[in-house]
Structures are given as C-alpha cells and as structure tokens.
C-alpha positions as CSV (number, residue, x, y, z in Angstrom):
1,M,0.2,10.1,-0.2
2,R,-1.8,10.5,3.0
3,G,-2.4,7.6,5.3
4,V,-0.7,5.1,7.6
5,I,1.0,2.2,5.9
6,N,1.7,-0.2,8.7
7,G,3.8,-2.5,6.7
8,L,5.7,-3.0,3.4
9,L,7.4,-6.3,3.2
10,I,9.2,-7.4,0.1
11,S,10.4,-11.0,0.2
12,A,11.2,-13.2,-2.8
13,F,9.9,-10.4,-5.1
14,T,6.5,-10.3,-3.4
15,G,5.3,-7.1,-1.7
16,A,2.7,-7.0,1.0
17,L,1.0,-3.7,1.9
18,T,-1.0,-3.3,5.1
19,G,-2.5,-0.3,6.8
20,A,-4.9,2.6,5.9
21,V,-4.8,5.4,3.3
22,A,-7.0,8.3,2.6
23,T,-8.0,7.6,-1.0
24,W,-8.2,4.9,-3.7
25,L,-5.5,6.8,-5.6
26,D,-3.1,6.6,-2.6
27,R,-3.8,2.8,-2.5
28,E,-3.0,2.3,-6.1
29,Q,0.1,4.6,-5.9
30,A,1.5,2.5,-3.0
31,A,1.2,-0.7,-5.2
32,R,2.9,1.1,-8.0
33,D,5.7,2.1,-5.6
34,A,6.1,-1.5,-4.5
35,Y,6.5,-2.6,-8.1
36,A,9.0,0.2,-8.7
37,A,11.0,-1.0,-5.6
38,G,11.4,-4.5,-7.3
39,A,8.3,-6.5,-6.3
40,R,7.0,-8.8,-9.0
41,H,3.7,-9.5,-7.2
42,V,2.0,-7.2,-4.6
43,D,-0.6,-8.2,-2.1
44,N,-2.3,-4.9,-1.6
45,D,-4.3,-5.1,1.7
46,L,-4.4,-1.4,2.3
47,V,-7.8,-0.1,3.5
48,V,-9.2,3.1,2.2
49,S,-10.5,5.1,5.2
50,T,-13.8,6.9,4.7
51,A,-13.6,8.4,8.1
52,G,-12.5,12.0,8.6
53,G,-9.4,10.9,10.5
54,L,-7.3,7.9,9.9
C-alpha cells in the first residue's frame, strides 16, 4: 500500500482511518486491514490523492 495514513484508531471495536493513499484499492485494503485487526465498524476517511506526489 502506498500512501500516508495519519491515523488508525480502534476504540470499542470501531476503527477510524485518516490520511491519504495513492489508489482506491489502497483505501479499500486499509479498511479490510482494520476489520482484520478486530474492528466491527470502520470510518474510512482516507483520501485518494490524484496528485503525482502525496
């Protein structure tokens, strides 16, 4: 996964993702990873960067 994830917070089985990633696939993979880590709900606020550099 390419990008900058500023935060991953899992509290009371809720995950919150913030930051920027390079592709939509990276964004979805981050959410799947949060679920795999034990989250039951994920607030995926990751932004897909369309710029050349994150």
